[in-house]
Residue frames relative to the residue before (quaternion, step in Angstrom):
aa qw qx qy qz dx dy dz
M 1.0000 0.0000 0.0000 0.0000 0.00 0.00 0.00
P 0.4852 -0.6720 0.4699 0.3038 3.57 -0.84 0.86
L 0.4688 -0.6681 0.5121 0.2676 3.47 -1.12 0.73
T 0.5373 -0.5941 0.4695 0.3713 3.61 -1.19 0.44
E 0.6826 -0.4552 0.3862 0.4217 3.59 -1.30 0.27
Q 0.6772 0.4784 -0.2993 0.4722 3.65 0.87 -0.88
Q 0.6525 0.5171 -0.3262 0.4477 3.59 0.92 -0.78
I 0.6335 0.5203 -0.3155 0.4779 3.55 1.09 -0.86
K 0.6747 0.4940 -0.3070 0.4545 3.61 0.85 -1.02
D 0.6460 0.5380 -0.3149 0.4405 3.60 0.96 -0.75
Q 0.7060 0.4394 -0.2569 0.4925 3.56 0.97 -0.93
V 0.6229 0.5086 -0.3667 0.4679 3.61 1.00 -0.64
A 0.6176 0.5642 -0.3501 0.4215 3.61 1.01 -0.67
A 0.6723 0.5142 -0.2758 0.4556 3.54 1.21 -0.56
L 0.6751 0.4514 -0.2486 0.5279 3.53 1.41 -0.27
T 0.4266 -0.7344 0.4856 0.2071 3.54 -0.63 1.20
G 0.8689 0.1295 -0.1199 0.4625 3.54 -0.77 1.05
W 0.5419 0.5933 -0.3999 0.4409 3.61 1.27 0.01
V 0.1261 -0.7867 0.6029 0.0413 3.52 -1.18 0.75
Y 0.2925 -0.7073 0.6035 0.2236 3.59 -1.20 0.43
I 0.1955 0.7688 -0.5773 0.1935 3.58 -0.52 1.24
N 0.8660 0.1029 -0.0658 0.4849 3.53 -1.08 0.73
G 0.6784 -0.5368 0.2743 0.4199 3.54 1.09 0.75
Q 0.6901 0.3513 -0.2834 0.5657 3.56 1.20 0.61
I 0.3782 -0.6514 0.5892 0.2924 3.55 -1.34 0.18
Q 0.0472 0.8156 -0.5736 0.0598 3.55 -1.01 0.81
K 0.0302 -0.7613 0.6474 0.0212 3.50 -1.38 0.50
T 0.2378 -0.7405 0.6106 0.1496 3.52 -1.14 0.76
Y 0.1755 -0.7654 0.6153 0.0693 3.50 -1.00 0.94
S 0.2134 -0.7493 0.6146 0.1234 3.59 -0.99 0.90
L 0.1030 -0.8000 0.5909 0.0146 3.50 -0.63 1.13
E 0.6597 -0.5611 0.3482 0.3589 3.61 -1.30 0.28
S 0.8052 0.0306 0.0065 0.5922 3.63 1.16 -0.35
F 0.6638 -0.4542 0.4020 0.4375 3.54 -1.39 0.10
E 0.6389 0.5481 -0.3301 0.4271 3.54 0.89 -1.00
A 0.6600 0.5013 -0.3113 0.4651 3.64 0.95 -0.86
A 0.6342 0.5473 -0.3348 0.4316 3.53 1.05 -0.82
I 0.6539 0.5109 -0.2796 0.4829 3.54 1.05 -0.98
K 0.6253 0.5419 -0.3435 0.4443 3.58 0.96 -0.77
L 0.6378 0.5205 -0.3076 0.4771 3.56 1.03 -0.93
V 0.6354 0.5416 -0.3030 0.4596 3.60 0.91 -1.00
N 0.6856 0.4802 -0.2961 0.4601 3.59 0.85 -0.99
Q 0.6430 0.4998 -0.3441 0.4672 3.61 1.00 -0.66
I 0.6848 0.4853 -0.3018 0.4522 3.55 0.90 -0.74
A 0.5748 0.5788 -0.3638 0.4498 3.53 1.22 -0.59
M 0.6542 0.5036 -0.3035 0.4757 3.59 1.00 -0.74
V 0.6446 0.5096 -0.3057 0.4810 3.54 1.00 -0.87
A 0.6609 0.5068 -0.2920 0.4701 3.61 0.85 -0.97
Q 0.6369 0.5099 -0.3313 0.4739 3.59 0.90 -0.77
N 0.6643 0.4927 -0.2996 0.4757 3.61 0.90 -0.83
L 0.7035 0.4140 -0.2588 0.5165 3.66 1.01 -0.67
N 0.3076 -0.7671 0.5015 0.2559 3.55 1.27 -0.28
H 0.5891 0.4693 -0.3662 0.5464 3.58 1.09 1.01
H 0.1308 -0.8616 0.4894 -0.0326 3.46 -0.43 1.35
P 0.3481 -0.7549 0.5177 0.2025 3.63 -0.71 1.00
D 0.4052 -0.5745 0.6201 0.3482 3.54 -1.41 0.16
I 0.0958 -0.8166 0.5693 0.0032 3.53 -0.88 0.97
N 0.0973 -0.7563 0.6455 0.0434 3.55 -0.97 0.91
I 0.1010 -0.7922 0.6015 0.0207 3.52 -0.81 1.15
R 0.0472 0.7809 -0.6208 0.0520 3.56 -0.75 1.04
Y 0.7903 -0.2768 0.0627 0.5430 3.51 0.07 1.52
S 0.8133 -0.1555 0.1301 0.5454 3.63 -0.22 -1.21
K 0.6201 0.4932 -0.3639 0.4896 3.64 1.18 0.31
V 0.0926 -0.7907 0.6052 -0.0057 3.46 -0.91 1.04
T 0.1002 -0.7873 0.6066 0.0475 3.64 -0.83 0.99
F 0.1508 -0.7583 0.6299 0.0741 3.51 -0.89 1.01
M 0.0856 -0.7841 0.6146 -0.0094 3.50 -0.91 1.11
L 0.0943 -0.8597 0.5009 -0.0350 3.49 -0.63 1.25
S 0.2561 0.6984 -0.6466 0.1690 3.58 -0.92 0.91
T 0.4210 -0.6664 0.5472 0.2815 3.52 -1.23 0.49
H 0.3196 -0.7953 0.4795 0.1883 3.60 -0.16 1.27
D 0.7009 0.4696 -0.2934 0.4496 3.64 0.85 -0.78
E 0.6857 0.4076 -0.2821 0.5330 3.59 1.30 -0.18
D 0.3756 -0.7632 0.4623 0.2503 3.59 1.33 -0.01
G 0.7752 0.2173 -0.1825 0.5643 3.62 0.87 0.92
V 0.6346 -0.5081 0.4249 0.3983 3.52 -1.40 -0.13
T 0.0654 -0.7909 0.6083 -0.0111 3.56 -0.85 1.03
Q 0.7157 -0.4429 0.3164 0.4376 3.51 -1.36 0.09
K 0.5287 0.6277 -0.3874 0.4200 3.57 1.29 -0.44
D 0.6789 0.4930 -0.2983 0.4551 3.52 0.95 -0.82
F 0.6537 0.4680 -0.3325 0.4930 3.67 1.03 -0.53
D 0.6075 0.5360 -0.3703 0.4544 3.61 1.05 -0.62
L 0.6927 0.4559 -0.2925 0.4763 3.55 0.98 -0.83
A 0.5984 0.5656 -0.3570 0.4411 3.57 1.07 -0.57
K 0.6312 0.5016 -0.3134 0.5017 3.55 1.12 -0.84
A 0.6646 0.4732 -0.3407 0.4672 3.66 0.86 -0.70
I 0.6096 0.5443 -0.3523 0.4562 3.59 1.05 -0.62
E 0.6074 0.5645 -0.3137 0.4626 3.50 1.04 -0.96
Q 0.6932 0.4934 -0.2882 0.4393 3.62 0.83 -1.05
A 0.6737 0.4689 -0.3068 0.4819 3.60 1.00 -0.87
A 0.6471 0.5340 -0.3394 0.4254 3.63 0.99 -0.77
V 0.5705 0.6107 -0.3845 0.3921 3.58 1.01 -0.58
M 0.6834 0.4708 -0.2584 0.4945 3.55 1.12 -0.77
N 0.7565 0.4180 -0.2004 0.4613 3.62 1.16 -0.41
V 0.6908 0.4992 -0.2926 0.4335 3.53 1.10 -0.64
């Protein structure tokens, strides 16, 4: 079930650097190299597969943007925030 606008705003506020825009939550990470960016994406791919919830990902050399929404729910759900927290944990080791 999609979260309300207020629920989304409250949870985004608790995540450093994440924003709610265009019906999704997103964050861009700047890494030291293209190789580091791909390493982070590969780590997140495994996490996303385990959660059965997959982000949209934009890679621009050493910058990676993760965009999260639950497509089959047509909005942002708790699954998106669970994945955002997992992304944050993986990024700490890479950024």
